[in-house]
Each structure stands twice: as C-alpha cells, then as structure tokens.
C-alpha positions as CSV (number, residue, x, y, z in Angstrom):
1,M,19.6,137.8,230.2
2,T,19.9,134.1,230.1
3,H,23.1,132.6,229.0
4,Q,23.2,129.3,227.4
5,V,26.2,127.2,228.5
6,S,27.7,124.6,226.0
7,R,27.4,121.0,227.0
8,W,31.1,120.6,227.3
9,A,31.2,123.3,229.8
10,L,29.2,121.4,232.1
11,V,31.5,118.3,232.0
12,P,33.4,119.6,235.4
13,L,30.2,119.2,237.5
14,I,29.8,115.5,236.5
15,F,33.4,114.9,237.9
16,F,33.4,117.2,240.8
17,G,29.9,116.4,242.0
18,L,27.1,118.9,242.1
19,G,27.4,119.6,246.0
20,Q,31.1,119.8,246.0
21,G,32.6,123.2,246.0
22,L,36.3,124.5,245.5
23,A,37.2,124.4,249.2
24,G,40.9,123.5,249.3
25,C,41.3,123.7,245.3
26,V,42.4,127.6,245.2
27,A,46.1,128.1,245.8
28,G,47.4,130.6,247.7
29,P,50.5,132.5,247.1
30,A,53.4,130.1,246.5
31,A,57.2,130.8,245.8
32,E,58.0,130.2,242.0
33,Q,60.0,127.1,241.3
34,P,62.1,127.4,238.2
35,A,61.9,124.4,235.8
36,T,65.2,122.7,235.8
37,E,64.7,119.6,234.6
38,K,65.2,118.8,230.9
39,I,61.7,117.9,229.4
40,V,61.5,114.7,227.1
41,D,58.5,114.8,225.0
42,R,58.0,111.6,223.3
43,H,55.0,113.0,221.6
44,A,56.7,115.5,219.5
45,G,57.2,114.8,216.1
46,Y,54.3,112.1,216.3
47,Y,51.5,114.2,217.2
48,Y,52.4,117.6,216.5
49,P,55.8,119.3,215.7
50,A,58.5,120.1,218.5
51,P,57.1,123.0,220.5
52,S,57.9,126.4,219.0
53,S,57.6,127.9,222.5
54,I,57.3,126.3,226.0
55,E,55.8,128.4,229.1
56,L,55.4,127.7,232.8
57,Y,51.9,128.6,234.0
58,K,51.9,129.0,237.7
59,A,48.3,127.8,238.3
60,R,45.7,129.5,241.1
61,A,44.3,126.3,241.7
62,K,45.4,123.1,243.2
63,T,44.9,119.5,241.8
64,M,41.8,117.7,243.4
65,E,42.5,114.8,245.6
66,N,40.0,112.8,243.4
67,S,41.5,113.6,240.0
68,S,42.6,110.5,238.4
69,R,43.4,109.2,234.8
70,R,39.8,108.3,234.2
71,T,38.8,111.8,235.1
72,R,41.1,113.4,232.6
73,I,40.3,110.8,230.0
74,G,36.5,111.4,230.7
75,F,36.9,115.2,230.4
76,V,38.7,114.9,226.9
77,V,35.8,112.3,225.8
78,A,33.0,114.7,227.0
79,V,34.7,117.6,225.2
80,N,35.0,115.8,222.0
81,D,31.7,114.4,222.2
82,G,30.1,117.7,222.8
83,A,31.9,119.1,219.7
84,A,30.9,116.2,217.6
85,K,27.2,116.8,218.3
86,K,27.4,120.5,216.9
87,P,26.0,121.1,213.6
88,Y,29.2,122.2,212.2
89,P,32.9,120.6,212.7
90,S,34.9,122.1,215.7
91,G,38.1,122.3,213.7
92,I,40.1,121.0,216.7
93,S,40.6,117.7,218.2
94,F,41.3,117.1,222.0
95,Y,43.0,114.0,223.4
96,A,44.9,113.0,226.4
97,K,48.4,111.2,226.4
98,G,50.7,110.2,229.0
99,T,51.0,107.2,231.4
100,D,48.2,108.9,233.5
101,A,46.6,110.8,230.8
102,E,48.3,113.9,232.3
103,K,49.2,115.5,228.8
104,L,46.3,117.3,226.9
105,I,47.0,117.7,223.5
106,I,44.9,120.2,221.2
107,V,45.3,120.0,217.5
108,S,43.8,121.8,214.6
109,N,42.3,119.8,212.0
110,E,42.3,122.7,209.4
111,G,44.9,124.7,207.8
112,N,45.7,128.2,209.1
113,R,44.6,127.8,212.4
114,L,46.2,127.7,215.6
115,N,49.5,128.4,213.8
116,T,50.6,131.5,215.9
117,I,50.9,132.0,219.7
118,Y,48.2,134.8,219.4
119,R,45.5,132.1,218.0
120,V,46.5,129.8,220.8
121,R,45.9,132.4,223.4
122,A,42.5,133.5,221.7
123,L,41.7,129.7,221.9
124,L,42.4,129.4,225.5
125,A,40.7,132.7,226.4
126,T,37.6,131.6,224.5
127,L,37.8,128.1,226.5
128,T,38.3,130.2,229.9
129,A,35.1,132.2,229.0
130,S,33.2,128.7,228.7
131,A,34.7,127.4,231.7
132,R,34.0,130.4,233.7
133,M,30.3,130.1,233.0
134,T,30.0,126.7,234.9
135,P,28.6,126.6,238.1
136,I,31.6,125.3,239.7
137,F,33.3,128.3,239.0
138,R,30.3,130.9,239.6
139,D,28.9,129.3,242.6
140,N,32.3,129.6,244.4
141,G,33.0,133.0,243.2
142,V,36.1,132.2,241.3
143,E,34.7,132.9,237.6
144,D,36.8,136.2,237.6
145,I,39.9,134.3,238.9
146,L,40.5,131.1,237.7
147,T,41.1,130.2,233.8
148,F,40.7,127.3,231.8
149,L,44.3,126.4,232.6
150,D,43.2,126.3,236.3
151,L,40.5,123.8,235.6
152,L,43.0,121.5,233.9
153,K,45.4,121.7,236.7
154,M,42.2,120.8,239.1
155,L,41.8,117.7,236.9
156,G,45.5,116.9,237.2
157,F,46.7,117.6,233.8
158,K,50.4,118.9,233.9
159,Q,51.1,119.6,230.1
160,I,49.1,121.1,227.5
161,T,50.3,121.2,223.8
162,V,48.3,123.2,221.4
163,S,49.2,122.7,217.8
164,D,48.3,123.9,214.1
165,G,48.9,120.1,213.1
166,D,51.6,121.3,210.9
167,K,54.5,123.4,211.9
168,F,53.3,125.1,214.8
169,S,53.2,124.1,218.6
170,H,53.0,125.8,221.8
171,Q,53.4,123.9,225.2
172,I,52.3,125.1,228.5
173,L,53.6,123.4,231.7
174,L,51.3,123.6,234.6
175,N,52.8,124.4,237.9
C-alpha cells in the first residue's frame, strides 16, 4: 500500500537536510520542572482570547542546534503555502509570533471549530499522524514515539496556542 504524504509534512526535510538523522534530538528521561514563572502573554486578547487552559508538555525531543527564527518562520510559511494550494480552504491559519518566532499560533477561520479541548487534541493528533509519515521520523525509527509537539520542540517553538478565533483557546508550553 502506498501512502501519499501531504506537501507540508515533507517540510522538516528541507530544514533538517536529507542526510541528517535525529541523533541527539531524542531526549532521555529528565526530571520534570514545575512552571514557576508567571506567564505574560501579550498576544492574548489580540490574536486569540486569553487561554481557557494551559498545559505543560514534556517533549521527548530536544531542540536542534541549528533551529532558528528563520527555520520556524519557514516552517509556518510552508505549512500555510501547502494549505493554500489545496482545492479547498483549510479553515485554520498557522503563524509564528514572538521575538524569535518561538510561539506557534493556530486559529480557526470558521465558526464552531477548535472550540473545545477535544477538538484541539484531535487537530494535534491529526498533525501528529502527518508528522509521523515524514522520512525524518520513519528513517530514524521514532514515528511511533515522537509527536507533532515533539517536532515543534525540535524546531525551537516554546509555546503553542490553538484557538477557535472567538472565545476558546488552549495553550501548550513545551518543556
């Protein structure tokens, strides 16, 4: 059976290089550190409502040494470009914010989408399924271990906010 990989799912290969493996990117066990700092989110109230919930995700991957603002912006541009080329509207927008483009924001452009934690988790699960089909995950035997959030950690994102664009948003801090 042949699987067709969406165009955006191949984006990590552009940034990671076709020959570069995941050596050093998969994190071993680490002590969980509590989030003690008060989070100031200057984007809440402008791009999305104040988060209804915030969670800390303990990534199983490490940030790549060559990750940069340019890499994160390039990733977002490629995701949006891939979505724009589909024969139907994607219904969601991806964008990066923050001084170092370290905050990924995903907002629904349609009503009654991404308006519950369960719909947010479904979206993240779908994005994980696409990420797991990429050669960077498959060739290194981590397609059943790493998730879309781990990919974002590898790229250097620190915060992901998913919103319905109206009243609900959920924020994930990558640790």
